[in-house]
C-alpha positions as CSV (number, residue, x, y, z in Angstrom):
1,M,-1.2,8.1,15.7
2,S,0.9,5.0,16.4
3,E,4.6,5.0,15.4
4,Q,5.0,1.3,16.2
5,L,4.6,0.1,12.6
6,K,7.7,1.1,10.6
7,N,8.8,0.5,7.0
8,V,5.5,-1.0,5.9
9,H,5.8,-2.2,2.3
10,Y,2.7,-2.6,0.1
11,Y,3.3,-2.1,-3.6
12,P,1.4,-4.4,-6.0
13,G,3.0,-4.9,-9.4
14,H,0.3,-3.1,-11.3
15,M,1.1,0.1,-9.4
16,K,4.7,0.1,-10.5
17,K,3.6,-0.4,-14.2
18,A,1.1,2.4,-13.9
19,Q,3.6,4.8,-12.3
20,D,6.2,4.1,-15.0
21,S,3.7,5.1,-17.7
22,L,2.3,8.1,-15.9
23,A,5.0,10.6,-16.9
24,N,4.0,10.6,-20.5
25,F,0.4,11.1,-19.7
26,I,1.2,14.0,-17.5
27,K,3.0,15.8,-20.4
28,S,0.0,15.4,-22.7
29,C,-2.6,16.8,-20.2
30,D,-3.6,20.3,-19.5
31,L,-4.5,20.0,-15.8
32,I,-3.7,17.5,-13.1
33,V,-6.6,16.9,-10.6
34,E,-5.3,15.1,-7.5
35,I,-7.8,13.5,-5.2
36,A,-7.0,13.1,-1.5
37,D,-9.1,12.1,1.5
38,A,-10.3,15.1,3.6
39,R,-9.7,13.1,6.8
40,A,-6.0,12.7,6.1
41,P,-5.1,15.1,3.2
42,E,-1.3,14.8,3.4
43,S,-1.0,11.1,4.2
44,T,-3.3,10.3,1.3
45,R,-1.0,12.1,-1.2
46,N,1.8,10.1,-2.8
47,P,5.2,12.0,-2.6
48,A,6.3,10.4,-5.9
49,L,3.2,11.7,-7.7
50,K,3.9,15.2,-6.3
51,Q,7.4,15.1,-7.8
52,M,6.1,13.9,-11.2
53,I,3.5,16.8,-11.4
54,G,6.3,19.3,-11.3
55,N,5.2,22.7,-12.6
56,K,2.1,21.3,-14.4
57,P,-1.1,23.1,-13.6
58,H,-2.5,21.2,-10.6
59,L,-5.3,21.3,-8.1
60,I,-6.3,19.2,-5.1
61,V,-9.8,17.9,-4.4
62,L,-10.3,16.8,-0.8
63,S,-13.0,14.1,-1.1
64,K,-15.3,12.7,1.5
65,S,-15.6,16.1,3.2
66,D,-18.9,15.0,4.9
67,T,-16.9,12.6,7.1
68,S,-14.2,15.2,8.0
69,D,-13.9,17.6,10.9
70,P,-15.0,21.0,9.3
71,A,-12.6,23.1,11.4
72,T,-9.5,21.0,10.6
73,L,-10.6,20.6,7.0
74,N,-10.6,24.4,6.6
75,L,-7.1,24.5,8.0
76,W,-6.0,22.1,5.3
77,I,-7.6,24.0,2.5
78,N,-5.9,27.2,3.7
79,Y,-2.7,25.3,4.1
80,Y,-2.6,24.2,0.5
81,R,-3.8,27.6,-0.8
82,N,-1.1,29.3,1.1
83,Q,1.4,27.1,-0.8
84,G,-0.1,28.4,-4.1
85,T,-2.1,25.2,-4.8
86,I,-5.8,25.4,-5.8
87,C,-7.7,23.3,-3.3
88,F,-11.4,22.6,-2.6
89,A,-13.3,20.0,-0.6
90,A,-16.5,18.2,-1.7
91,D,-18.9,15.5,-0.7
92,L,-18.8,13.7,-4.0
93,K,-21.9,11.7,-3.4
94,S,-24.2,14.7,-2.9
95,V,-22.6,17.8,-4.6
96,K,-22.1,18.1,-8.4
97,V,-18.5,19.2,-8.8
98,F,-18.3,19.9,-12.6
99,N,-19.1,23.6,-12.3
100,I,-16.8,24.0,-9.3
101,L,-14.0,22.3,-11.2
102,R,-14.7,24.4,-14.4
103,A,-14.5,27.6,-12.3
104,Q,-11.2,26.6,-10.7
105,A,-9.8,25.7,-14.1
106,Q,-11.0,28.8,-15.9
107,P,-7.6,30.6,-16.0
108,L,-6.1,27.6,-17.6
109,I,-9.0,27.3,-20.1
110,E,-8.6,31.0,-21.1
111,K,-4.8,30.6,-21.6
112,K,-5.3,27.5,-23.8
113,R,-8.0,29.2,-25.9
114,E,-5.8,32.3,-26.4
115,K,-2.9,30.1,-27.6
116,E,-5.2,28.2,-30.0
117,A,-6.6,31.4,-31.4
118,K,-3.1,32.8,-32.1
119,L,-2.2,29.6,-33.9
120,G,-5.5,29.5,-35.9
121,M,-6.5,26.2,-34.3
122,K,-9.9,24.9,-33.6
123,K,-10.8,24.6,-29.9
124,Q,-9.3,21.5,-28.5
125,P,-10.7,19.5,-25.5
126,I,-9.4,20.4,-22.0
127,R,-7.5,17.3,-21.0
128,L,-7.7,16.4,-17.3
129,L,-5.6,13.8,-15.6
130,I,-7.1,12.3,-12.4
131,M,-4.6,10.9,-10.0
132,G,-4.4,9.7,-6.4
133,I,-3.7,6.7,-4.2
134,P,-6.3,3.9,-3.9
135,N,-9.7,4.4,-2.3
136,V,-9.6,8.2,-2.0
137,G,-12.7,8.6,-4.3
138,K,-11.2,9.0,-7.8
139,S,-13.9,6.8,-9.4
140,T,-16.7,8.6,-7.5
141,F,-15.2,11.9,-8.6
142,I,-15.2,10.9,-12.3
143,N,-18.7,9.5,-12.1
144,N,-19.8,12.7,-10.5
145,L,-18.2,14.8,-13.3
146,A,-19.8,12.6,-16.0
147,G,-23.2,12.5,-14.4
148,K,-23.3,8.8,-14.7
149,N,-21.4,5.6,-13.8
150,V,-18.6,5.4,-16.3
151,V,-16.1,3.7,-14.0
152,K,-16.4,1.2,-11.2
153,A,-16.3,2.6,-7.7
154,A,-15.7,0.5,-4.6
155,N,-14.7,1.0,-1.0
156,T,-11.6,-1.1,-1.5
157,P,-8.2,-0.4,-3.0
158,G,-7.1,-1.8,-6.4
159,V,-10.3,-1.5,-8.5
160,T,-8.9,0.7,-11.3
161,R,-6.0,-1.2,-12.9
162,A,-5.4,0.7,-16.2
163,Q,-5.6,4.2,-17.7
164,Q,-8.7,5.1,-19.6
165,W,-9.9,8.3,-21.4
166,I,-13.4,9.5,-20.6
167,K,-15.3,12.2,-22.5
168,L,-17.1,14.8,-20.4
169,P,-19.5,17.7,-21.4
170,N,-18.3,21.1,-22.6
171,D,-15.1,20.0,-24.3
172,F,-13.5,18.3,-21.4
173,V,-11.9,14.8,-21.5
174,L,-10.2,13.1,-18.6
175,L,-7.8,10.3,-18.0
176,D,-8.5,8.0,-15.1
177,T,-5.4,6.4,-13.6
178,P,-4.9,3.5,-11.2
179,G,-4.3,4.4,-7.5
180,I,-0.6,4.4,-6.9
181,L,0.8,4.1,-3.3
182,P,4.4,5.0,-2.2
183,M,6.7,2.0,-2.3
184,N,7.2,2.1,1.5
185,Y,6.2,4.0,4.6
186,P,9.1,4.9,6.9
187,D,6.6,7.0,8.9
188,G,4.5,4.4,10.7
189,S,1.8,7.0,11.4
190,Q,1.1,7.4,7.7
191,A,0.8,3.7,7.2
192,V,-1.7,3.5,10.1
193,R,-3.8,6.3,8.6
194,L,-3.9,4.7,5.2
195,A,-4.9,1.4,6.6
196,L,-7.6,2.9,8.8
197,L,-9.0,4.7,5.7
198,G,-8.9,1.5,3.5
199,S,-6.2,2.6,1.1
200,I,-4.0,-0.3,2.2
201,K,-5.6,-3.8,2.2
202,E,-6.7,-5.1,5.6
203,S,-4.3,-8.1,5.4
204,V,-1.2,-5.8,5.5
205,L,-1.7,-4.4,9.0
206,P,-3.5,-6.1,12.0
207,N,-7.0,-4.8,12.8
208,E,-6.6,-4.9,16.6
209,E,-3.4,-2.8,16.5
210,L,-5.1,-0.4,14.1
211,S,-8.2,-0.1,16.3
212,I,-6.0,0.6,19.4
213,A,-4.1,3.3,17.5
214,L,-7.4,4.8,16.4
215,I,-8.8,4.8,20.0
216,G,-5.6,6.4,21.2
217,Y,-6.0,9.2,18.7
218,L,-9.7,9.7,19.3
219,R,-9.0,9.8,23.1
220,E,-6.7,12.7,22.5
221,E,-8.5,14.6,19.8
222,Y,-12.1,13.5,19.8
223,P,-12.8,12.1,23.3
224,F,-16.6,12.1,22.9
225,S,-16.7,10.7,19.4
226,L,-18.1,7.3,20.5
227,K,-20.8,8.6,22.7
228,E,-23.7,8.7,20.2
229,R,-22.9,5.4,18.5
230,F,-21.8,3.3,21.5
231,G,-22.8,5.2,24.6
232,I,-19.2,5.6,25.7
233,E,-19.3,9.0,27.4
234,D,-15.6,9.9,27.5
235,L,-12.8,7.9,26.0
236,R,-10.3,9.3,28.5
237,E,-12.0,7.4,31.3
238,L,-11.4,3.9,29.8
239,T,-8.5,1.8,28.6
240,S,-8.5,0.7,24.9
241,D,-9.4,-2.9,25.9
242,E,-12.3,-1.6,28.0
243,I,-13.6,0.4,25.0
244,L,-13.4,-2.6,22.6
245,I,-15.3,-4.7,25.2
246,K,-18.0,-2.1,25.5
247,I,-18.3,-2.0,21.7
248,A,-18.6,-5.8,21.6
249,E,-21.3,-5.7,24.3
250,K,-23.2,-2.9,22.4
251,R,-23.1,-4.7,19.1
252,G,-23.6,-8.2,20.4
253,F,-20.1,-9.5,19.4
254,L,-19.8,-12.5,21.6
255,L,-17.6,-15.6,21.4
256,Q,-18.8,-19.1,22.2
257,G,-19.3,-19.0,25.9
258,G,-20.4,-15.4,26.0
259,S,-17.1,-13.5,26.3
260,P,-16.7,-10.3,24.1
261,D,-15.2,-10.8,20.6
262,I,-12.6,-8.1,20.6
263,S,-11.5,-8.9,17.0
264,K,-15.0,-8.1,15.7
265,S,-15.1,-4.9,17.7
266,A,-11.8,-3.8,16.2
267,I,-13.1,-4.4,12.6
268,S,-16.4,-2.7,13.4
269,L,-14.8,0.4,14.8
270,I,-12.5,0.7,11.7
271,R,-15.5,0.3,9.4
272,D,-17.5,2.9,11.3
273,L,-14.6,5.4,10.8
274,Q,-14.4,4.6,7.1
275,D,-18.2,4.9,6.6
276,G,-18.4,8.2,8.5
277,N,-20.5,6.8,11.4
278,L,-18.3,8.4,14.1
279,G,-19.0,12.0,13.0
280,G,-16.6,14.4,11.5
281,I,-13.0,13.3,12.1
282,C,-9.6,14.3,10.8
283,L,-6.7,11.9,11.4
284,E,-4.0,14.6,11.0
285,K,-3.6,18.4,11.1
286,P,-1.4,20.6,9.0
287,R,2.0,21.6,10.3
288,C,1.8,25.3,10.3
């Protein structure tokens, strides 16, 4: 992935306010559920949030698993589990995750119930805190757990702006928090991945440069990924410009006069990645 874009800064004011208030919410919750994108699990985790979690019980849900490369996704799941972190992947639009989450949280539930019994307390709700960067599927995850649309979900960053408590079945309550990005990205590759996946607004990074970075990665890791959608047999046989021209011709993106509209091709290719139209793709692999 391209290293050309360095020290990208994208940190809206509401994110700083949310991060400042998050520490107190973490203390009051029983379990932290961190949502990350299965196509770039590490890049879509905020290092600042990882530090704030500390020793709190914590698990990772890799969302959008249907758009990810299954073999690489399994490597990521094993990578986090080997670090001692509970991790599972899910297609949040087709699989009900409440029972999966409950099973993963069972040791915590038992420990909490034992403590309540010793103190003579009534059973208290299991308090979950849902966190992650923008556009990784937090709202979709919450709506999945609740079995109905209790929060707004959108394929753009910045929809959730404030914390809110939501009641779930079987004595669970959860706190939804706004997506919080790192303050800057000294690693240009991480910024590119986040922009390609829609966690950073399109206006921050140029689409044509992003599409060229994506093509370069696909050429190396998934050279046949554009065959079915665009009829491009092997990415290794064409330059990036030639590929964007072929996409324009295939989709009918033409400028006045009939020349191919490369700008529209770039946007279209990025959208296809985000929507899972290019097949299962991971934008990074674990460093084993």
